[in-house]
C-alpha positions as CSV (number, residue, x, y, z in Angstrom):
1,M,-1.8,9.7,-4.1
2,T,-3.6,6.8,-2.4
3,T,-6.5,5.6,-4.4
4,L,-8.3,3.1,-2.3
5,I,-11.9,3.3,-1.1
6,P,-13.0,0.9,1.7
7,P,-14.9,-1.9,0.1
8,P,-18.6,-2.3,1.0
9,R,-19.2,-4.7,3.8
10,S,-21.1,-7.9,3.0
11,A,-24.0,-9.3,5.2
12,Q,-21.8,-12.2,6.2
13,P,-18.2,-11.0,6.1
14,S,-16.7,-13.6,8.3
15,M,-18.1,-16.5,6.3
16,Q,-16.8,-15.0,3.1
17,S,-13.4,-14.4,4.7
18,R,-13.1,-17.9,5.9
19,D,-14.0,-19.2,2.5
20,L,-11.3,-17.0,1.0
21,R,-8.8,-18.4,3.5
22,A,-9.8,-22.0,2.7
23,R,-9.3,-21.4,-1.0
24,L,-6.0,-19.6,-0.4
25,I,-4.7,-22.5,1.6
26,A,-6.0,-25.1,-0.9
27,T,-4.0,-23.4,-3.6
28,S,-0.8,-22.9,-1.6
29,I,0.6,-26.3,-2.5
30,A,0.3,-25.5,-6.2
31,L,1.8,-22.1,-5.6
32,A,4.7,-23.6,-3.7
33,A,5.4,-25.9,-6.6
34,L,5.4,-23.0,-9.0
35,L,7.9,-21.1,-6.9
36,A,10.2,-24.0,-6.1
37,P,13.6,-24.0,-7.8
38,G,13.7,-26.3,-10.8
39,C,9.9,-26.2,-11.3
40,G,8.2,-24.7,-14.3
41,K,10.0,-23.6,-17.5
42,D,12.9,-21.9,-15.7
43,S,14.2,-21.7,-12.2
44,P,14.3,-18.4,-10.3
45,V,17.4,-16.3,-11.0
46,T,19.5,-14.9,-8.1
47,P,21.0,-11.6,-9.1
48,P,23.9,-9.9,-7.4
49,G,22.4,-8.7,-4.2
50,P,22.8,-5.7,-1.9
51,S,25.1,-5.8,1.1
52,G,22.3,-7.0,3.4
53,P,18.8,-8.6,2.9
54,R,16.9,-6.9,0.1
55,P,13.7,-4.9,0.8
56,Y,10.4,-6.8,0.9
57,L,8.6,-6.4,-2.4
58,G,4.8,-6.2,-2.8
59,I,2.1,-5.4,-5.3
60,S,-1.4,-4.3,-4.6
61,A,-3.3,-7.2,-6.1
62,N,-6.7,-6.2,-7.3
63,A,-9.0,-8.2,-9.5
64,D,-9.7,-6.9,-13.0
65,A,-13.1,-5.4,-13.6
66,F,-14.6,-8.3,-15.6
67,D,-13.5,-11.4,-13.7
68,P,-16.0,-13.2,-11.4
69,P,-16.2,-12.0,-7.9
70,D,-13.7,-14.4,-6.4
71,S,-11.0,-13.4,-8.8
72,I,-9.3,-11.5,-6.0
73,I,-8.0,-14.9,-5.0
74,S,-6.5,-15.4,-8.4
75,A,-5.0,-11.9,-8.2
76,I,-3.4,-12.6,-4.8
77,L,-1.9,-15.9,-5.9
78,T,-0.7,-14.3,-9.2
79,A,1.1,-11.6,-7.1
80,R,2.8,-14.3,-5.0
81,A,3.7,-16.4,-8.1
82,T,5.3,-13.4,-9.8
83,G,7.6,-12.5,-6.9
84,A,5.5,-10.5,-4.4
85,E,6.1,-11.3,-0.7
86,L,4.2,-8.5,0.9
87,I,0.5,-7.6,1.2
88,Y,-0.6,-4.1,2.1
89,Q,-3.9,-3.9,4.0
90,F,-5.7,-0.6,4.0
91,S,-8.0,-0.4,7.1
92,P,-9.8,3.0,7.6
93,W,-11.0,3.5,11.1
94,S,-14.5,4.3,9.8
95,S,-14.7,0.9,8.1
96,F,-12.9,-1.1,10.8
97,E,-15.1,0.1,13.6
98,Q,-18.6,-0.8,12.5
99,G,-20.1,0.7,15.7
100,P,-18.8,1.6,19.1
101,G,-16.8,-1.4,20.3
102,N,-17.8,-3.5,17.2
103,F,-14.7,-4.1,15.1
104,G,-14.0,-5.9,11.8
105,T,-11.6,-8.5,13.2
106,D,-13.8,-11.3,11.9
107,E,-12.8,-10.2,8.4
108,L,-9.1,-9.5,9.0
109,E,-8.4,-12.7,11.0
110,P,-9.1,-15.3,8.3
111,F,-7.7,-13.0,5.5
112,F,-4.4,-12.5,7.3
113,A,-4.2,-16.3,8.0
114,G,-4.9,-17.0,4.4
115,V,-2.3,-14.7,2.9
116,Q,0.2,-15.7,5.6
117,S,-0.3,-19.3,4.6
118,V,1.0,-18.7,1.1
119,G,4.1,-16.8,2.3
120,F,3.1,-13.1,2.5
121,R,4.3,-10.6,5.1
122,I,1.7,-8.0,6.0
123,V,1.7,-4.2,6.3
124,V,-1.3,-2.5,7.7
125,N,-2.4,1.1,7.4
126,F,-4.9,2.0,10.2
127,A,-6.2,5.1,8.4
128,L,-7.5,7.8,10.7
129,I,-7.0,10.1,7.7
130,N,-6.9,9.1,4.0
131,T,-5.2,11.9,2.0
132,T,-7.8,14.7,2.2
133,V,-10.5,12.8,4.0
134,R,-11.0,12.3,7.7
135,E,-11.8,8.6,8.4
136,T,-12.9,8.6,12.0
137,P,-16.3,6.9,12.8
138,A,-19.1,9.3,12.1
139,D,-20.0,10.0,15.7
140,L,-16.4,11.1,16.3
141,N,-16.0,13.4,13.3
142,G,-16.5,16.6,15.3
143,L,-14.0,15.8,18.1
144,A,-10.4,17.0,18.3
145,W,-7.7,14.4,17.9
146,N,-6.8,14.7,21.5
147,D,-10.4,14.7,22.9
148,P,-10.6,12.1,25.7
149,V,-13.6,10.4,24.1
150,L,-11.8,10.0,20.8
151,L,-8.6,8.9,22.5
152,A,-10.5,6.2,24.5
153,R,-12.1,4.9,21.3
154,F,-8.8,5.0,19.4
155,D,-7.1,3.0,22.2
156,T,-9.8,0.3,22.0
157,A,-9.9,0.2,18.2
158,L,-6.1,0.0,17.9
159,D,-5.9,-2.7,20.6
160,S,-8.4,-4.8,18.6
161,L,-6.4,-4.4,15.4
162,L,-3.1,-5.1,17.1
163,S,-4.5,-8.3,18.6
164,V,-5.0,-9.6,15.1
165,M,-1.7,-8.3,13.8
166,E,0.2,-10.0,16.7
167,R,-1.2,-13.4,15.8
168,H,-0.1,-13.1,12.2
169,D,3.4,-11.7,12.4
170,C,2.6,-8.4,10.7
171,M,5.7,-6.4,10.0
172,A,4.6,-2.7,10.0
173,L,1.8,-0.4,11.0
174,A,1.0,3.0,9.6
175,I,-1.3,5.4,11.6
176,G,-2.9,7.4,8.9
177,N,-2.5,7.6,5.1
178,E,-1.0,10.6,3.2
179,V,-1.8,12.8,6.2
180,D,0.3,15.7,5.0
181,A,-2.3,16.4,2.3
182,Y,-5.0,16.7,5.0
183,F,-2.9,19.0,7.3
184,A,-2.2,21.3,4.4
185,T,-5.7,22.6,4.9
186,H,-6.2,21.6,8.5
187,A,-3.0,22.9,10.1
188,S,-4.6,23.7,13.4
189,E,-5.4,20.0,14.0
190,F,-1.8,18.9,13.6
191,P,-0.5,19.3,17.2
192,A,-3.3,17.1,18.5
193,Y,-2.7,14.5,15.8
194,L,1.0,14.4,16.6
195,E,0.1,13.7,20.2
196,L,-2.2,10.9,19.1
197,V,0.4,9.3,16.9
198,G,2.9,9.2,19.8
199,R,0.2,7.5,21.9
200,G,-0.4,5.0,19.1
201,V,3.3,4.2,18.7
202,R,3.8,3.5,22.4
203,R,0.7,1.4,22.5
204,A,1.8,-0.6,19.4
205,H,5.3,-1.2,20.8
206,A,3.8,-2.4,24.1
207,A,1.5,-4.9,22.3
208,I,4.0,-6.1,19.6
209,P,7.7,-5.4,20.5
210,G,9.7,-4.9,17.3
211,L,6.7,-3.8,15.2
212,A,7.8,-1.0,12.8
213,V,5.3,1.9,13.3
214,G,5.1,5.0,11.1
215,V,2.7,7.4,9.5
216,T,2.3,7.4,5.7
217,T,2.9,10.7,3.9
218,I,3.3,11.6,0.3
219,S,6.9,11.5,-0.9
220,P,8.8,14.7,0.3
221,V,10.3,15.0,-3.2
222,R,8.9,18.1,-4.9
223,S,6.3,18.3,-2.1
224,T,5.2,21.6,-0.5
225,N,3.9,19.6,2.5
226,A,7.0,17.7,3.5
227,A,7.4,19.5,6.9
228,W,4.4,17.7,8.3
229,G,5.8,14.3,7.6
230,A,9.3,15.3,8.9
231,Q,7.7,16.2,12.3
232,L,5.7,13.0,12.4
233,N,8.7,10.8,11.5
234,D,10.6,12.1,14.4
235,S,8.3,10.1,16.7
236,T,8.1,6.9,14.7
237,D,10.3,3.9,13.6
238,V,10.1,4.2,9.9
239,A,9.3,6.9,7.3
240,I,6.6,5.6,5.1
241,Y,5.8,7.3,1.8
242,T,3.6,7.0,-1.3
243,Y,5.6,7.9,-4.4
244,Y,4.2,8.9,-7.8
245,P,6.7,11.1,-9.7
246,F,4.6,14.1,-10.8
247,Q,5.7,17.5,-11.9
248,F,4.6,20.1,-9.3
249,A,1.2,21.6,-9.9
250,Q,0.8,20.3,-13.4
251,D,-2.4,18.1,-13.2
252,F,-0.6,14.8,-12.6
253,Q,1.9,15.1,-15.4
254,V,4.7,12.6,-14.8
255,M,8.4,13.2,-14.5
256,P,10.6,11.2,-16.9
257,A,11.2,7.6,-15.8
258,A,14.8,8.4,-15.4
259,T,14.0,10.5,-12.3
260,L,13.6,7.4,-10.2
261,D,17.2,7.1,-9.0
262,A,17.5,10.7,-7.9
263,D,14.1,10.6,-6.2
264,F,15.1,7.4,-4.3
265,D,18.3,9.1,-3.2
266,A,16.3,12.1,-2.0
267,M,13.8,10.0,-0.1
268,S,16.6,8.1,1.6
269,A,18.4,11.3,2.5
270,S,15.2,12.7,4.1
271,S,15.2,9.8,6.6
272,P,18.9,9.5,7.7
273,S,18.3,8.1,11.2
274,R,15.6,5.5,10.5
275,P,14.6,3.2,7.6
276,W,12.1,4.3,5.0
277,A,9.5,2.4,3.0
278,L,7.2,2.8,0.1
279,Q,3.6,1.9,0.9
280,E,2.9,2.7,-2.7
281,I,5.0,3.3,-5.8
282,G,3.3,3.7,-9.2
283,Y,3.4,5.3,-12.6
284,P,0.4,5.8,-14.8
285,S,0.4,4.9,-18.5
286,A,-2.2,7.4,-19.8
287,T,-1.4,10.1,-22.4
288,S,-3.3,12.6,-20.3
289,N,-0.5,12.2,-17.7
290,G,2.2,12.7,-20.4
291,S,2.9,9.0,-20.2
292,S,2.5,5.9,-22.3
293,P,2.6,2.1,-21.7
294,A,6.2,2.1,-22.9
295,Q,7.1,4.8,-20.5
296,Q,5.4,3.0,-17.6
297,A,7.5,-0.1,-18.6
298,E,10.7,1.9,-18.5
299,F,9.8,3.2,-15.0
300,M,9.3,-0.4,-13.9
301,R,12.6,-1.5,-15.3
302,R,14.3,1.3,-13.4
303,F,12.4,0.3,-10.2
304,Q,13.4,-3.3,-10.5
305,S,17.1,-2.3,-11.0
306,R,17.1,0.0,-8.1
307,M,15.4,-2.5,-5.8
308,A,18.2,-5.0,-6.6
309,R,20.7,-2.5,-5.2
310,E,18.8,-1.6,-2.0
311,S,19.2,-3.1,1.4
312,R,16.4,-3.7,3.9
313,D,18.2,-1.9,6.7
314,R,17.5,1.4,4.7
315,L,14.5,0.6,2.5
316,L,12.3,-1.8,4.5
317,F,9.7,-2.5,1.8
318,A,8.3,-1.2,-1.5
319,N,4.7,-2.0,-2.7
320,W,3.9,-1.5,-6.4
321,F,0.5,0.1,-6.9
322,L,-1.5,-1.3,-8.9
323,M,-1.9,-4.7,-10.5
324,S,-4.9,-4.0,-12.8
325,D,-6.6,-0.8,-14.0
326,W,-9.8,0.1,-12.2
327,S,-13.1,0.2,-14.1
328,S,-14.4,3.5,-15.2
329,A,-17.1,3.2,-12.5
330,T,-14.5,2.8,-9.8
331,V,-12.5,5.7,-11.2
332,W,-15.5,8.0,-10.9
333,D,-16.4,6.7,-7.5
334,L,-12.8,7.7,-6.4
335,V,-13.1,11.1,-8.1
336,T,-16.2,11.8,-6.0
337,Y,-14.6,10.4,-2.8
338,Y,-11.6,12.7,-3.0
339,G,-13.6,15.7,-4.1
340,G,-10.8,17.2,-6.1
341,G,-12.4,17.6,-9.4
342,S,-12.4,15.6,-12.6
343,T,-9.4,17.0,-14.4
344,P,-8.0,15.0,-17.3
345,G,-4.8,14.3,-15.4
346,F,-6.5,13.1,-12.3
347,V,-8.9,10.8,-14.2
348,G,-6.1,9.5,-16.3
349,F,-4.0,8.8,-13.2
350,L,-6.7,6.9,-11.4
351,G,-7.6,4.9,-14.6
352,S,-4.1,3.8,-15.8
353,L,-2.0,2.8,-12.7
354,G,-2.4,-0.9,-13.3
355,L,0.2,-3.1,-14.9
356,R,-2.8,-4.9,-16.6
357,D,-5.8,-3.3,-18.3
358,T,-9.4,-3.7,-17.0
359,L,-9.7,-7.0,-18.9
360,G,-6.6,-8.4,-17.2
361,N,-4.4,-8.1,-20.3
362,G,-0.8,-7.3,-19.5
363,K,0.7,-3.9,-20.5
364,P,4.4,-3.8,-21.3
365,A,5.1,-3.0,-17.6
366,W,3.5,-6.3,-16.6
367,N,6.1,-8.2,-18.5
368,E,8.8,-6.2,-16.9
369,W,7.3,-7.0,-13.5
370,K,7.2,-10.7,-14.2
371,S,10.8,-10.8,-15.5
372,G,12.2,-8.8,-12.5
373,P,15.4,-10.0,-10.9
374,W,13.7,-11.9,-8.0
375,N,10.7,-13.2,-9.8
376,P,10.3,-16.8,-11.2
377,R,11.0,-16.9,-14.9
378,L,7.5,-16.8,-16.3
379,P,6.3,-16.7,-19.9
380,R,5.7,-13.2,-21.2
381,D,2.2,-12.2,-22.3
């Protein structure tokens, strides 16, 4: 389940974004020194690789709850220093379009330039739907997905987003996030959305030849909604999933960590004719999910081992979700946003996905992340 709420907009977003870019660029030299072979305590280790280039690896780098406001910069640079090479940008349509024809490109442009300057590739989700929530601008909420007014606004918004993506060599675009959960209760809207996705794919390909375009759905493994994603994937370049290995209908109780390999095999088999990708992969550490910090670390070990055996021509990228646990205030904001009720499992899931706690202290899984097969050899916490 995706657990991101669009951040509130500041009064001067472009100035803040440019400041972020400047600080990212200013620290890129130090970061390059950290990553360079022979620097630091140990040099990076090159493990036996797959038959082709390995998948791109990312982590959703969020600041911990008690750092100063600009700690997101530290989180991004920490992600890069510990082996991440991919940034996932979540851009809901309702947030990106601040008013008809008024788009948030002033925020994205400097941010993309900043993260690109320190070596990240970029994946964007233009979320018209976010799991159970429709994310169209408010004045479009009552319109069908194939209404001419909505389609015209979609074209303009997508073109604006693509213009920024083209300048910063973004590698993939998703049109909607975990949309299968939405269509489970809005089935009559699906044909029109499928039409809109096809329109978006064609428009994206015309603007950026070679851009991988997909729609993010929840992993088809143990899902009752997999048919929605299968139909959408037939008209896209890549099958994009979010993957949290839960038992079916058991309040977010996790499967054993050992299920990872079989689940990866099943996800790959579900997309035989196109690459697949993991926009999010995560595993909570809360006891209310039938888990523990040690169990989360075991899942991370298995993830790292599997990634070392994968090839990019099949698994394009995988993004770990999340770097640090959210604060309790953020967790309850998310519970309200999704409207699914505050069950112990859901609250535990939202509150324990991080590899670090809310103070930034590493859990056992954080040490496993840092000692992964492609990461620089860093001291353990």
